[in-house]
Rosetta silent file (secondary structure, phi, psi, omega in degrees, C-alpha in Angstrom):
SEQUENCE: MPWLLLEEKVLSSIEIGSNKSFVGQSIHSEGESEETQLVMSTKLIHTFGKVESMDFVFLDESFKILEIKTLAPSRIRFSPLKTKSIVKTNEGNALRWGVQADDILEIRS
SCORE:     score description
SCORE:     0.000 S_00000001
   1 L     0.000  124.905  177.391    6.923  -14.963    3.986 S_00000001
   2 L   -67.403  151.197  176.206    7.748  -11.808    1.813 S_00000001
   3 E  -127.421  153.214  179.982    9.055   -8.717    3.398 S_00000001
   4 E  -102.169  126.052 -172.858    8.834   -5.087    2.400 S_00000001
   5 E  -123.733  152.093  166.308   12.272   -3.311    2.528 S_00000001
   6 E  -135.101  114.895  175.418   13.746    0.176    2.123 S_00000001
   7 L    55.263   49.835  175.560   17.540    0.348    1.817 S_00000001
   8 L    71.884   -0.461  177.661   18.031   -3.089    3.475 S_00000001
   9 E   -95.491  128.930  178.102   15.724   -2.087    6.439 S_00000001
  10 E   -76.426  122.706  173.734   12.616   -4.335    6.931 S_00000001
  11 E   -92.536  -40.296 -178.885    9.528   -2.270    7.076 S_00000001
  12 E  -168.062  160.611  161.744    6.852   -4.922    7.306 S_00000001
  13 E   -78.465  153.689 -167.757    5.849   -8.388    6.223 S_00000001
  14 L  -136.175  136.637  170.345    3.728   -8.196    3.093 S_00000001
  15 E   -98.320  132.348  178.951    0.993  -10.187    1.416 S_00000001
  16 E   -91.261  117.689 -174.887    1.045  -10.292   -2.260 S_00000001
  17 E   -90.991  160.921  176.152   -2.325   -9.745   -3.779 S_00000001
  18 L   -69.765  165.034  173.292   -3.644  -10.864   -7.197 S_00000001
  19 L   -61.240  127.509 -174.408   -3.981   -8.582  -10.164 S_00000001
  20 L  -144.267  149.145  176.337   -7.079   -6.448   -9.611 S_00000001
  21 L  -105.501    9.381  179.240   -8.479   -3.294  -11.251 S_00000001
  22 L  -153.218  117.124 -176.167  -10.240   -2.217   -8.131 S_00000001
  23 E   -99.625  120.620  175.677   -8.707   -2.358   -4.615 S_00000001
  24 L  -163.814   -2.977 -178.834  -11.095   -2.297   -1.693 S_00000001
  25 L   -66.451  144.882 -176.970  -11.109   -5.559    0.243 S_00000001
  26 L   -74.808  130.071  177.803  -10.514   -5.189    3.955 S_00000001
  27 L  -112.502  -10.191 -175.781   -7.112   -6.241    5.091 S_00000001
  28 L  -139.397  130.947  173.764   -7.327   -5.062    8.781 S_00000001
  29 L  -110.169  146.286  179.519   -9.914   -5.509   11.391 S_00000001
  30 L   -50.706  136.821  174.641   -9.867   -3.575   14.660 S_00000001
  31 L    93.376  -12.148 -179.354   -7.873   -5.365   17.204 S_00000001
  32 L   -91.790  165.596  179.742   -5.770   -7.292   14.710 S_00000001
  33 L   -75.191  164.806  179.560   -2.044   -6.789   14.110 S_00000001
  34 L   -53.417  140.713 -179.999   -0.662   -4.690   11.354 S_00000001
  35 L  -141.259  134.828  172.285   -1.128   -6.146    7.839 S_00000001
  36 E  -121.139  144.557  179.516    0.306   -4.825    4.529 S_00000001
  37 E  -137.339  139.571  173.122   -0.574   -5.917    1.074 S_00000001
  38 E   -99.745  124.518  178.492    0.967   -5.417   -2.321 S_00000001
  39 E  -120.477  126.550 -176.981   -1.579   -5.228   -5.201 S_00000001
  40 E   -92.050  151.353  172.209   -0.447   -5.296   -8.781 S_00000001
  41 L    47.570   63.574  179.018   -2.009   -3.564  -11.774 S_00000001
  42 L  -125.390  150.206 -174.627   -4.735   -1.503  -10.276 S_00000001
  43 L  -115.043  -21.139 -168.128   -6.291    1.754  -11.364 S_00000001
  44 E  -142.599  130.598  174.121   -8.710    2.559   -8.672 S_00000001
  45 E  -121.459  157.872  174.904   -8.705    2.348   -4.910 S_00000001
  46 E  -154.098  164.697  178.001  -11.363    2.914   -2.241 S_00000001
  47 L  -119.068   23.903 -178.448  -12.077    2.786    1.487 S_00000001
  48 L   -70.240  142.126  179.043  -15.820    2.048    1.393 S_00000001
  49 L    81.328    1.561  176.906  -16.895   -0.158    4.249 S_00000001
  50 L   -95.908  148.329  172.280  -13.774    0.784    6.385 S_00000001
  51 L  -101.832  -11.266  175.884  -14.015    2.481    9.752 S_00000001
  52 L  -119.607  153.654  166.978  -10.374    3.537    9.635 S_00000001
  53 L   -68.222  158.343  179.572   -8.230    5.502    7.173 S_00000001
  54 E  -130.222  152.850  174.792   -5.692    3.631    5.148 S_00000001
  55 E   -93.921  137.994  173.658   -2.299    4.420    3.719 S_00000001
  56 E  -131.828  126.429  177.964   -1.653    3.700   -0.022 S_00000001
  57 E  -110.700  111.699 -179.630    1.802    3.864   -1.518 S_00000001
  58 E   -86.025  122.369 -172.778    1.810    4.101   -5.308 S_00000001
  59 E  -118.191  153.140  176.914    4.789    2.463   -6.994 S_00000001
  60 L   -97.365 -166.913 -173.127    6.063    2.434  -10.581 S_00000001
  61 L   -68.497  -22.031  176.329    7.573   -0.551  -12.369 S_00000001
  62 L  -101.285   19.473 -179.984   10.868   -0.409  -10.495 S_00000001
  63 L    59.762   24.886  166.853    9.022   -0.018   -7.056 S_00000001
  64 E   -78.441  133.443 -176.099   10.017    3.640   -6.884 S_00000001
  65 E   -73.906  126.979  172.501    7.369    5.539   -4.778 S_00000001
  66 E   -86.807  -42.380 -172.688    5.313    7.957   -6.902 S_00000001
  67 E  -165.040  151.673  177.105    3.003    9.198   -4.264 S_00000001
  68 E  -127.419  125.941  179.524    1.762    8.328   -0.800 S_00000001
  69 E  -133.757  142.293 -179.839   -1.885    9.049    0.219 S_00000001
  70 E  -108.611  125.491  174.963   -3.931    8.417    3.309 S_00000001
  71 E  -105.272  122.792  174.543   -7.620    7.862    2.397 S_00000001
  72 L   -67.703  167.426  179.121  -10.321    8.378    4.969 S_00000001
  73 L   -59.401  151.292  178.289  -13.276    5.921    5.137 S_00000001
  74 L    60.878   36.433  179.389  -15.778    5.995    2.285 S_00000001
  75 L  -122.138  159.713 -177.650  -13.424    7.564   -0.239 S_00000001
  76 E  -134.679  146.770  178.790  -12.437    6.641   -3.839 S_00000001
  77 E  -156.302  141.057  172.312   -9.317    7.640   -5.830 S_00000001
  78 E   -79.327  149.265  176.080   -7.683    6.859   -9.130 S_00000001
  79 L   -79.133  153.993  173.322   -4.038    5.831   -9.136 S_00000001
  80 L   -59.674  152.287 -178.621   -1.398    8.086  -10.792 S_00000001
  81 L   -44.140  -44.057 -166.904   -0.882    7.167  -14.392 S_00000001
  82 L   -87.430    5.229 -175.638    2.552    5.490  -14.041 S_00000001
  83 L   -70.116  127.949  176.692    1.339    3.279  -11.146 S_00000001
  84 L  -108.204  -28.652  175.668    2.131   -0.462  -11.570 S_00000001
  85 E  -153.950  161.968  179.982    1.517   -1.588   -8.009 S_00000001
  86 E  -130.672  138.850  160.498    0.184   -0.272   -4.662 S_00000001
  87 E   -91.968  117.272  179.776    1.115   -0.986   -1.061 S_00000001
  88 E  -111.644  128.750 -176.159   -1.962   -0.844    0.955 S_00000001
  89 E  -149.951  173.341  177.134   -1.484   -0.620    4.737 S_00000001
  90 E   -59.560  148.932  174.406   -2.804    0.686    8.059 S_00000001
  91 L   -47.913  130.341  169.582   -3.028    4.403    8.628 S_00000001
  92 L    97.012  -13.515  177.738    0.295    5.951    9.823 S_00000001
  93 H   -62.274  -44.837  177.875    2.530    3.156    8.615 S_00000001
  94 H   -54.019  -44.391  179.447    3.961    5.141    5.693 S_00000001
  95 H   -66.331  -45.503 -178.978    4.835    7.910    8.157 S_00000001
  96 H   -65.972  -41.324  178.918    6.256    5.487   10.741 S_00000001
  97 H   -64.649  -29.182 -174.811    8.389    3.739    8.051 S_00000001
  98 L    80.694   23.008  176.358    9.807    7.069    6.989 S_00000001
  99 L   -80.269  151.844  173.138    9.124    6.532    3.211 S_00000001
 100 L  -151.092  170.425 -179.588    8.693    9.334    0.861 S_00000001
 101 L   -50.145  143.571  178.158    8.358    9.986   -2.852 S_00000001
 102 L    79.171   -8.664  171.289   11.331    8.761   -5.004 S_00000001
 103 L   -68.468  152.195 -179.163   12.377    6.105   -2.424 S_00000001
 104 E  -116.588  120.735  176.018   12.737    2.624   -4.000 S_00000001
 105 E   -89.141  163.420  179.425   11.098   -0.262   -2.081 S_00000001
 106 E  -144.465  149.844 -179.925   12.008   -3.897   -2.451 S_00000001
 107 E  -116.919  125.270  178.143   10.160   -7.131   -1.797 S_00000001
 108 E  -130.244  152.164  175.275   12.162  -10.114   -0.608 S_00000001
 109 L   -93.535    0.000    0.000   11.274  -13.642    0.537 S_00000001
């Protein structure tokens, strides 16, 4: 199982998603445990059909954080231009993890 890390600290287990141009599939249902997903090569995100807000962490090619956004339900947003992948997770996880712009994340198995 892959893990998301920041400076050798494990933040979460992570599911690796396939290349998509549009991120919107639900990864979390109420009552389930935390889930985090890495999606590669996407330009557009949304939270249509969600009842909860979600955190999106936009990463460049070296997994450096470009921006972190929380999207409320029924919202749509384009990724920053240099985005190569996105970490999609439950609302509040980015704050709880203590990540911020310019941090470099890592994925390990």
